[in-house]
C-alpha positions in Angstrom: 76.7 -73.8 -188.7 78.5 -73.2 -192.0 76.2 -71.1 -194.3 78.0 -72.5 -197.3 77.5 -76.1 -196.5 74.0 -77.0 -197.6 72.2 -78.0 -200.7 70.0 -75.4 -202.2 66.3 -76.1 -201.9 63.2 -74.0 -202.2 64.8 -71.2 -204.0 62.3 -68.2 -204.1 62.5 -67.6 -207.7 61.4 -71.3 -208.4 58.2 -70.5 -206.5 54.9 -70.1 -208.5 53.3 -66.7 -208.4 49.7 -65.4 -208.8 48.7 -65.7 -212.5 50.0 -62.8 -214.5 52.8 -61.7 -212.0 55.6 -63.4 -214.2 54.3 -61.7 -217.3 54.2 -58.3 -215.5 57.8 -58.8 -214.2 58.9 -59.6 -217.7 57.1 -56.7 -219.1 58.8 -54.4 -216.6 62.3 -55.8 -217.6 61.3 -55.2 -221.2 60.2 -51.6 -220.6 63.1 -50.6 -218.3 65.2 -48.7 -220.9 62.2 -46.7 -222.0 61.2 -45.8 -218.4 57.9 -47.8 -218.2 59.1 -50.6 -215.8 57.6 -49.2 -212.5 53.8 -49.5 -213.4 53.9 -53.3 -214.3 56.1 -53.9 -211.1 53.5 -52.1 -209.0 50.8 -54.0 -210.7 52.5 -57.3 -209.9 53.0 -56.1 -206.3 49.1 -55.4 -206.0 48.5 -58.9 -207.3 51.1 -60.6 -205.1 52.3 -58.5 -202.2 54.0 -61.4 -200.5 55.8 -62.6 -203.7 59.6 -62.6 -203.2 60.0 -62.6 -207.0 58.1 -59.1 -207.0 59.9 -57.8 -204.0 63.2 -58.6 -205.4 62.3 -57.0 -208.7 61.0 -53.9 -207.0 64.2 -53.7 -204.9 66.4 -54.0 -207.9 64.3 -51.5 -209.9 64.4 -48.8 -207.1 68.1 -49.5 -206.4 69.2 -49.0 -210.0 67.0 -45.9 -210.3 68.9 -44.6 -207.1 65.6 -44.6 -205.2 67.1 -46.1 -202.2 64.3 -45.4 -199.7 61.9 -47.2 -202.0 64.4 -50.0 -202.4 64.7 -50.3 -198.6 61.0 -50.5 -198.2 60.8 -53.3 -200.7 63.6 -55.1 -198.9 62.1 -54.7 -195.4 58.9 -56.1 -196.8 60.8 -59.2 -198.2 62.5 -59.8 -194.9 59.0 -59.8 -193.2 57.9 -62.3 -195.8 60.9 -64.5 -195.3 61.0 -64.5 -191.4 58.0 -66.7 -190.8 59.4 -69.3 -193.1 62.3 -70.0 -190.8 60.5 -69.0 -187.5 62.9 -66.3 -186.5 61.9 -63.6 -184.1 59.9 -60.6 -185.4 62.7 -58.2 -184.6 66.2 -59.3 -186.3 67.8 -57.7 -182.9 66.5 -60.7 -181.0 68.0 -63.3 -183.4 70.6 -65.4 -181.8 73.0 -68.0 -183.1 70.8 -70.6 -181.5 68.1 -69.8 -183.8 70.3 -70.7 -186.8 71.5 -73.9 -185.4 68.0 -75.3 -184.7 66.6 -74.7 -188.3 66.0 -77.8 -190.2 68.5 -78.4 -193.0 65.8 -78.2 -195.7 65.4 -74.5 -194.7 68.8 -73.4 -195.0 68.3 -71.8 -198.2 65.7 -69.6 -196.5 68.0 -68.9 -193.7 70.6 -67.6 -196.3 68.0 -65.6 -198.0 67.0 -64.0 -194.7 70.6 -63.2 -193.8 71.3 -61.8 -197.2 68.2 -59.7 -197.2 69.0 -58.3 -193.7 72.5 -57.5 -195.1 70.9 -55.7 -198.0 68.7 -53.7 -195.4 72.0 -52.7 -193.7 73.7 -51.9 -196.9 70.7 -49.6 -198.0 70.9 -47.9 -194.7 74.5 -47.3 -195.0 73.9 -45.7 -198.5 71.3 -43.5 -196.9 73.7 -42.5 -194.1 71.7 -44.3 -191.4 74.9 -45.5 -190.1 73.8 -46.7 -186.6 71.1 -48.9 -188.1 73.6 -50.3 -190.5 76.2 -50.8 -188.0 73.8 -52.6 -185.8 72.8 -55.0 -188.5 76.3 -55.7 -189.7 77.2 -56.5 -186.0 74.3 -58.8 -185.8 75.3 -60.5 -189.0 78.9 -60.9 -187.8 77.7 -62.4 -184.5 75.5 -64.9 -186.4 78.1 -65.8 -189.0 81.5 -66.3 -187.4 82.9 -67.5 -190.8 81.7 -64.4 -192.6 80.1 -66.4 -195.3 77.6 -63.5 -195.6 80.3 -61.1 -196.1 79.1 -58.6 -193.4 82.5 -58.0 -191.8 83.9 -55.8 -194.6 80.8 -53.7 -194.6 80.9 -53.2 -190.7 84.5 -52.1 -191.1 83.3 -49.5 -193.9 80.5 -48.2 -191.7 82.9 -47.8 -188.8 85.4 -46.0 -191.0 82.6 -43.7 -192.3 81.5 -43.0 -188.8 85.0 -42.1 -187.7 85.4 -39.8 -190.8 82.2 -38.2 -190.0 83.2 -37.5 -186.5 86.6 -36.2 -187.7 84.8 -33.8 -190.3 82.4 -32.6 -187.6 85.3 -32.1 -185.2 87.3 -30.0 -187.8 84.3 -27.8 -188.6 84.0 -26.5 -185.1 
């Protein structure tokens, strides 16, 4: 399956949200510079905890605030919201290439969103120095995406280099 050979359908940001959520996200965007963005984002989350618009906004807010653990929590929640849309296994480790090949073409946008969200989880774990977790995620993505359309191969190489560097540093300090 070529993950770039599809027509985008059902983009998450085109989905309607609970009344008031869009306005809260806009209020957060407008008050980011003054430090008042988190409250409207959390209010939006409490109104619509399954909204990908809200979860992506929370991820971005926390990431740019360098609150990586909070960004990771929002991203893991987003993966949990996307997973049932594509009927993937609960644990991403159980995902196999066959799962991707049997997804109807109308769900390829959601499949890509799932894979990119999983990549984001791997990236955040890498930034948090959870290198074994990020390595496992990137290895899974490389296994699922032989053409590297998601771009996990380079991140896997980076994680492996960081692990090697960490081992060398550890060995030299003994």
